[in-house]
N, C-alpha and C positions, 0 to 999 in steps of 0.2 A: 504493500500498499505507501501509494506516495502523496502526501500533502503537498498543496501548493498553498501558499501566503500569498493573499492578493492585496498589494499595498494600492489603498484608493484616495487620493488628495482631495481636499477641497480649493476651490478657485471660485471668486466671484466676477458675476456676470456684470458688463459696466450697464447694458441694456434696461432691463428690468430691473437693475440691483439687487439681485437675490444670489445665495451661495448655491454652489451645486455639486456637487462629485463628479470626480472625472478618474477612471481607472490610470491611465499611464500620466507621467510624466512627460508634457510636451509644452513646447515653447507658443506653438498656435494648437487651439481646440475650438471647438463648435458648442454655442451652448444648447443643451439639454429643452431647455423650457422657449426659445425665444428662434436658436436654429442659427446666432449670428456668428460668423468666425470672429475669434479674438486672440489678441495675446497673452500670454501670461505677464501680468504685473504683481502677485503676489502670493503663495501658499499659505491658506490659513490653517492647513492643518494636515495631517495626514493619519490613517489607519485601516483597520479592516473596514469594511463594506457596513457592517454594521452602526461602528461606532463613528464613521463620520456622516452615516445617513443621520443618526442621534443627534452629532454637533450641527451639520448643517439646520435642522429644524431648529434647533437652539438659535443659531444663527438669524435665521430668518424671520423668529418671533420676536428675537430682539429689535431687530432692524426694523419689522412692524410698529412695532411699540412705539418707537423714535417718531418714525412718522405719524402714527396717530395723532402721538402728542404735540408733534408741531402743528399739526392740520390742526387740533384744538386749539393752538394759542392763537394762530392765525385768525381761526374764527372768532375768537372773543376779542380780538385785536379790533377786529372788522365792525362790532358792534357797539 
């Protein structure tokens, strides 16, 4: 039996501003959400597929909370 460890990397997509998992570490990659071809700017993490998925969900939830907070502040300033 041969065990294969797949290392998954976490990148950020510039277009929808979200975090995505990528199996290969490459300088050019395509976002799984928007399909946009992008260059690697920063690696946000690496690990097993399950670890990366949990981390991506956490990072996207934090990003969403920050964006929602900004929208609430803008809406409050306009009233």
